[in-house]
C-alpha positions in Angstrom: 237.6 358.5 88.6 236.4 356.6 91.8 233.2 354.7 91.6 230.6 355.3 94.0 226.9 355.4 94.9 224.8 358.4 95.5 221.3 358.8 96.1 218.7 361.5 96.5 218.3 363.0 100.1 215.0 363.7 101.5 214.2 367.3 102.4 215.0 368.1 106.0 211.3 368.8 106.9 210.6 365.2 106.1 213.2 363.7 108.4 213.5 366.3 111.1 214.8 365.5 114.5 211.6 366.4 115.9 211.8 363.5 118.7 214.6 365.6 120.3 213.3 369.0 119.6 212.3 369.6 123.4 215.6 368.6 124.7 218.2 371.0 125.8 221.9 370.4 126.4 222.5 367.9 129.3 218.9 366.3 129.4 218.4 362.7 129.2 217.8 360.7 126.3 214.0 359.6 125.8 213.6 356.2 127.4 213.1 354.1 124.1 216.4 355.4 123.1 218.1 354.7 126.3 216.8 351.3 126.5 217.6 350.6 122.8 221.3 351.7 123.5 221.7 349.7 126.5 220.4 346.5 124.8 222.5 346.9 121.6 225.8 347.4 123.5 225.1 345.3 126.2 225.1 348.0 128.9 223.8 347.5 132.4 221.0 350.2 132.7 221.5 351.1 136.2 225.0 351.9 135.8 224.2 354.4 132.7 223.2 357.8 131.9 222.8 359.2 128.1 222.7 363.0 128.1 222.1 365.2 125.1 225.2 366.9 123.7 223.7 368.5 120.6 221.2 368.4 117.8 222.3 369.4 114.3 222.2 367.0 111.5 221.9 364.1 114.1 221.2 364.0 117.7 224.3 363.4 119.9 224.3 362.0 123.4 227.1 361.5 126.0 227.2 358.1 127.4 228.3 357.8 131.2 228.9 354.6 133.0 229.0 355.1 136.9 229.2 358.6 136.3 232.1 358.6 134.2 232.2 359.5 130.3 232.8 356.4 128.2 231.3 357.0 124.9 229.4 359.1 122.7 226.3 358.0 120.8 225.0 359.7 117.5 221.3 359.0 116.3 221.0 359.8 112.6 217.9 361.3 111.2 215.7 358.4 109.4 216.7 358.6 105.8 219.2 361.2 106.2 222.5 360.7 103.7 221.0 357.4 102.3 219.9 355.5 105.8 221.5 352.7 107.5 223.9 351.6 104.4 225.5 355.0 104.1 226.3 354.9 107.9 227.7 351.4 107.5 229.8 352.7 104.8 230.8 355.9 106.8 232.1 353.3 109.3 234.0 351.3 106.6 236.1 354.4 105.8 236.8 355.4 109.1 237.9 352.1 110.1 240.2 351.9 106.8 241.6 355.3 107.7 242.7 353.8 111.1 245.5 352.3 108.9 246.9 355.7 107.8 250.2 356.3 109.9 250.5 359.3 111.9 246.7 360.2 112.5 244.5 360.0 115.3 240.9 359.2 114.9 237.8 358.2 116.9 237.3 354.7 117.7 233.8 353.1 117.0 232.5 350.8 119.3 230.9 347.5 117.9 227.6 346.4 119.2 226.9 343.0 121.4 226.3 341.5 117.4 229.7 342.7 116.2 228.2 345.3 114.0 229.1 349.2 114.3 225.6 350.2 113.0 222.1 349.3 114.8 218.6 350.5 114.3 216.5 351.5 117.4 212.8 352.0 117.0 210.8 354.6 118.9 207.5 354.4 120.4 205.8 355.1 116.9 207.8 352.5 115.4 210.3 354.9 113.6 213.6 353.2 113.1 216.7 355.3 114.1 220.4 354.7 112.8 222.7 354.8 116.0 226.3 354.4 116.3 228.6 354.6 119.3 232.2 355.7 119.6 234.6 355.8 122.4 235.1 359.0 124.5 237.9 361.1 123.9 239.2 363.2 126.8 240.4 366.9 125.9 239.2 370.1 124.7 237.2 370.6 121.5 239.3 373.3 119.5 236.3 375.4 118.9 236.4 376.1 122.5 239.8 377.7 122.1 240.3 381.5 121.5 242.5 380.7 118.5 243.0 377.3 117.3 245.4 378.1 114.6 248.4 376.5 116.4 246.7 373.2 115.5 245.9 373.9 111.7 249.2 372.6 110.4 248.6 369.2 111.8 245.0 369.5 110.2 246.2 370.2 106.8 248.9 367.2 107.0 245.9 365.1 107.8 243.8 366.2 105.2 246.4 365.4 102.8 247.0 361.8 104.1 243.2 361.4 104.2 243.4 362.4 100.3 246.2 360.3 99.6 244.2 357.2 101.0 241.2 358.2 99.3 242.7 358.1 95.8 243.9 354.4 96.2 241.3 352.8 98.4 238.8 350.4 97.0 235.4 350.8 98.8 233.8 347.5 99.9 230.9 346.3 97.7 227.6 348.4 98.5 229.5 351.4 99.7 227.2 354.4 99.6 228.0 358.0 100.3 226.4 361.2 98.9 228.5 363.8 97.2 229.1 367.4 97.9 228.6 369.0 94.5 227.6 372.7 93.9 224.0 371.9 93.9 224.2 370.1 97.3 226.0 373.4 98.6 224.2 376.3 96.9 221.9 375.3 94.5 218.3 375.6 94.2 217.4 372.9 96.7 220.6 372.5 98.9 221.1 369.6 101.5 220.8 372.2 104.3 218.9 375.2 103.5 219.3 378.1 100.8 221.6 381.0 102.1 219.3 383.1 100.2 216.8 383.0 102.8 219.2 384.4 105.7 218.7 388.0 107.2 220.4 390.1 104.6 219.4 393.4 102.9 218.8 393.6 99.1 222.4 394.9 98.7 224.2 392.5 100.9 222.4 389.7 98.9 223.4 391.0 95.6 227.2 391.3 97.1 227.1 387.9 98.0 225.6 386.8 94.6 228.5 388.5 93.0 231.0 386.6 94.9 229.3 383.5 94.5 229.0 383.9 90.7 233.0 384.5 90.7 233.6 381.4 92.9 231.5 379.2 90.8 233.2 380.4 87.4 236.7 379.3 89.2 235.4 375.9 90.3 233.5 375.1 87.1 236.9 375.5 85.2 238.5 373.0 87.4 238.9 369.4 86.3 237.2 366.7 88.0 239.3 363.4 88.3 240.9 361.1 90.3 243.6 363.6 91.4 241.1 366.3 92.2 237.8 364.5 93.4 237.2 361.6 95.8 236.0 360.7 99.3 236.6 363.8 101.9 235.8 364.3 105.5 234.0 367.4 104.4 233.9 368.8 108.2 237.6 369.0 109.4 236.4 372.3 111.4 237.3 373.1 115.2 234.2 371.4 116.5 235.4 368.1 115.2 238.9 368.1 116.4 239.5 367.5 120.2 243.0 368.2 121.7 244.2 366.0 124.6 246.0 367.1 127.8 249.2 366.1 125.9 248.5 368.3 123.1 247.6 365.3 120.9 244.7 365.9 118.3 241.8 363.3 117.4 239.4 363.8 114.5 235.9 363.0 115.1 232.6 362.9 113.5 232.9 361.8 109.8 228.9 361.9 109.1 229.6 364.3 106.6 232.1 362.4 104.7 231.4 362.2 101.0 232.6 362.6 97.4 233.8 366.1 96.6 236.6 368.0 95.2 239.6 367.2 97.6 240.2 370.9 98.3 236.7 371.2 100.0 238.4 369.8 102.9 240.2 373.1 103.2 237.0 375.2 102.8 235.1 373.2 105.3 238.0 373.5 108.0 237.1 377.3 108.3 233.4 376.8 108.4 231.6 379.5 110.6 234.8 381.3 111.4 236.0 382.8 108.3 235.3 386.2 109.5 237.1 385.7 112.7 240.5 387.8 113.0 242.6 384.5 113.3 241.2 382.9 110.2 243.8 383.8 107.9 246.4 382.3 110.3 244.1 378.8 110.3 244.1 378.9 106.4 247.9 379.7 106.0 248.7 377.0 108.6 246.4 374.4 106.9 248.1 375.1 103.6 251.7 374.6 105.0 250.6 371.6 106.5 248.9 370.2 103.5 251.8 370.9 101.2 254.5 369.4 103.7 252.5 366.0 102.7 251.3 366.5 99.2 253.8 368.8 98.1 253.4 372.6 96.5 249.7 373.6 95.5 249.8 375.3 92.3 248.0 378.7 91.5 245.0 377.1 90.1 244.5 375.0 93.3 245.0 378.2 95.2 242.1 379.8 93.3 239.9 376.9 93.8 240.7 376.7 97.7 239.4 380.2 97.8 236.4 379.8 95.7 235.4 376.8 97.6 235.8 378.6 100.8 233.6 381.3 99.7 230.9 378.8 98.4 231.2 377.1 101.5 230.8 380.0 103.7 227.3 380.6 101.9 226.5 377.1 102.1 226.9 377.1 105.9 224.9 380.5 106.0 222.1 378.4 104.7 222.6 375.8 107.4 221.9 378.4 109.9 218.4 378.9 108.5 217.6 375.1 109.3 219.1 374.3 112.5 218.9 375.4 116.0 221.2 378.3 117.3 222.6 376.1 120.1 224.3 374.0 117.6 226.9 376.5 117.2 229.0 378.1 120.4 227.1 381.1 122.0 226.8 383.9 119.5 228.4 382.5 116.6 225.1 381.8 114.7 224.2 385.4 115.0 227.4 386.5 113.4 227.1 384.3 110.3 224.8 386.8 108.1 227.2 389.9 108.6 230.2 387.5 108.6 229.3 386.3 105.4 228.9 389.7 103.9 232.4 390.8 105.1 233.8 387.4 103.5 232.1 388.1 100.2 233.4 391.8 100.0 236.9 390.6 100.8 236.8 387.8 98.1 235.6 390.3 95.6 238.6 392.6 96.6 241.1 389.8 96.5 240.1 386.0 96.2 243.0 384.9 98.1 242.6 387.1 101.1 242.3 384.3 103.7 245.8 383.0 102.6 247.7 386.4 102.5 
C-alpha cells in the first residue's frame, strides 16, 4: 500500500471560521486578509478587490483586479486537515496531476517568494493558511439543471487520477488525512454526526439499517494498492466548471486524501443522490470510468453503491455543522428527507442509482 502520513483532526468547534461568520456572499474580505494577500502575491492594493464567495471548510474569496476576476483565494481553518504542511502537500499533488494527459485542472499561483502556500496573521495573531489559484471562466456544474451530460468525462478523469495515484511517489514530508469509515460516519466524524440531523425515530432507524448494510459491504472489500490511495474526494458538480466552449476544469482539491478509489464515485454524487437526474449521473460516471480503467466487477459495483450510501449520511452530518448558504438555494433543506429516500431505495436495491 502507498505510504502516507495522517494525523488527528481538531474538532470544528476549535478551528471555526468565526472570523468570517459575519460576512455574506460578495462582502469584502477583512482588511488584514486583503492586505496580506496583496503583500504575498505582489498585488497593488488600489487595483484589487477581495470578495467572499462562500464559507465551508474554508473561506473562499474572489480576487478582482481593475474590476475583472483574476483569481480565487482560499483561506484554510487554522489546524484543519493538518495545517500548512497538509496544504503544501495538496498543492504538490495538484501540480503532479497537471502532468496527466487529457485533464484540465485549476492552476495554483505562486507567491512573490515562489511558494504556493503562505500564512497570513489576523489582528489576534492567528495564522491562516492561504493559497491562490487562477480564475476559471465558465459555469459551475451545480448551476445546471442536469449536469449528467458531463459525467462521462468526470468518470474518465477520476480513473486517470487513480492511475496516477497508484504509481506516484509523494515527496518527502507529504501529509494528507484519510477518509476512512470513522472519518465519515463514526462517533466523531470530521464534519458532524448525521444522527443529529432532523429525522424522526423511524427515519433514523431506516438510515441505520441502510448504513449497517453498506458497512458490511465495505468491510469485506480488500484494502491494497489497487483499491486504496490518494483521491480527490469531492468531484461533485460544485467543483467542476464548464467553459464557454464546453471544456471542463476540476477545482478545489482541499478534500484530497487517502481512501478507497471508488469513494470518488460516491463523492461525485454528493447532496444530489435524491434528485431525479442522479441515476443518469451515476451511469455516465461508470461508463466514463470503465472506458479508461476497464470493466468494474460485481464487487466493485456493490462497493460503489455502499460508499454512496455512506457518503450520503456523511454529508447529512456535514449539513449539521455548516452554513446553509454553502449549498445552492434550497438544497440544504432537502438533505434530511432526501437521505431517507436514498436509504429506502438502497435497502430495496443497493444498486438503484446504476439501474
